[in-house]
N, C-alpha and C positions, 0 to 999 in steps of 0.2 A: 588514549583508549576510547573508542567512540559507545556513543551513549546513546537511549533512546527517550527524550525529553518532550512539554506540550510546544506545539510550534507559539512560537512567540517575536516580539519587534526583532528580539533580541537576534537571531538570526535573517535579516530583512537582504540584505546587500548579499548574500551568500546562494540567499536561496532564489532572489533574482536574476541570479550568476547562472545557476542550475537550469532556471529555465532559458533566458537568453540557450544554455548548451541546449537542451534540451531538441528545442525549437531549431534552434541550428542543423543540429544532425538526422532530426527530424525523427527521432525512436524514441519521443515521451511515448509514456501511458496514460490515454486517454482527456483530464480532463489540462495536464500541461502543457500538450498541443499549440491548447484554444486558450489557453490565460493572457490576457491581458496586459504585454508587461507598464506598459502608459499606466493600467488600473491601478496595478501591484503598486508599483513607486508614487502613482497618486495621495491613494489611500489600502495602506500593510493593513489596520486595524479593521478594516471591512470585509477588508478580505479573510484576517482569521475569525475575525466572529461565524463569517462564510464555512469556516472549516471548520465550525463547531455547535455547530447547529442542530447535530444531530445525538451529543454526548448528553447520559444522562444530565439531573432531570428532565430535558429537553423529551415531549415526546412526538418523535416524529412525524411526517404527516402520514396514510393510506399509503401503502407502498413500498414507506422504506425501515428500516429496522436503527437499532441504537447503535450507536459507532464511535470512535473517535482515531482521530490522526497522529497518529507523534513521527516526531523526524531525529533522524537517527547524525548528531554534531559528532562532530570535535572539537573544542574547541570551540572558534567561533565560523567554522565552515560547516555549513547543510551540505552533510554525505546524501542523501535519501529520504525515500518517507513510506511507510509503513500503516493502510488499515488496516479497523480492524471492528469486524462487526458482531457486535455481542448478543445478537441469533441465525439464523435463516429465517427466512420467506422462500416460497415456493421458486424464484426469479432466481436469490442467490443462492441455493440448493442446486440449481442449475447449472450457475455460471455467477463465479465470482465469486460464494463458497466468503468464510468469515476471517480470512488473511489475503489481502492486496500489502504488493510492494512494488515500490521503483528505485532504482540506484541512480546517482545521476552523470551522464557520459564520462568524466574525466574521473569518477571515480570507481567504477567498475573494473573487474574483475582483478580485487583483491580482498574477496571475500568479506565487503560490507553486508552482502542479500544475504548470508549464511548468517551474519551475528544476527543483521534486523531481521531475521526469523524465528531466531531461536527466541532473539528477548523480547516480540512480539508473541512469542509462545509462552513465556513468563507472565507476562498480563493476562493473557487469556485465562492460565488459571484462575491467577488474582481474580480475575469475572467471575469465578466456578465453571469455567468450561471445563469439560472432564476429555472433550476430540472436539480437533476443526476438520476445518473443509478447506482448505489449498488447491486448487488451478490453474493450468494452463495453457498455450496453446502446443500443443504433439512437437515442433517445431521445436522453441523453446528449451535447447537442449543445455544455458546458463541454467535457468529458475529446475528445470525440470531436476538440473545435479542438486541443487538448493534446500529442495520441499526432499530432495530423497537422503543429504545428510542430515537434516534434522529429523527425519523419521516416515517421510512419508510413506503412507503404501498403497498402494495406486487400486484406486475405485476401478479404476479403467478407462477407454477415449470413446469420446462423444460427438458426435456430430449433431448441429444448432444450426436451425432455419436461419439466426439473425446473427448468426457469426461464421464467415467466411472461412478459416483455420478447422478440422480440430481440434479441441481439448484432451488435456490428462486431469484427471480430479482426483487428488488426492486425502485419503483419511491419517489426523495425525492424533494419536493416543498420550493423553497429557497425564 
């Protein structure tokens, strides 16, 4: 059964394979498409430290909030990642929300995103959050289904000056 875990050296090989998959398909989110595989292979420990830089008790720099990455794994296989922001600032309220997630290309359409969001909501409850904001592009039907399957209630559709596509913002009561 897949589970959420803290990023770890244990999953290095599978994680790097997933980054290669995303880059080859051009379907990764954000950082995944720009990570240098050679750098990950050379110093995975530094990468893990980088991922943990906003975890408490670290104090994030101005404009950032405490957050954490968790990986969905099954056995030794990395399936995807979720980021959980512990609070919202103005920017995250507009775009990004409390939770973001990504499933590696070869593991898509298998229910992993739905499970990952459900498990992330459990973690958000542990953090004391009572409701969370999750967003997606209007045309991302798979993500819309994932959010709605986890109780997301549509706030609305919004156009942002800095994002090419309209987005949908959902609130999930915990």
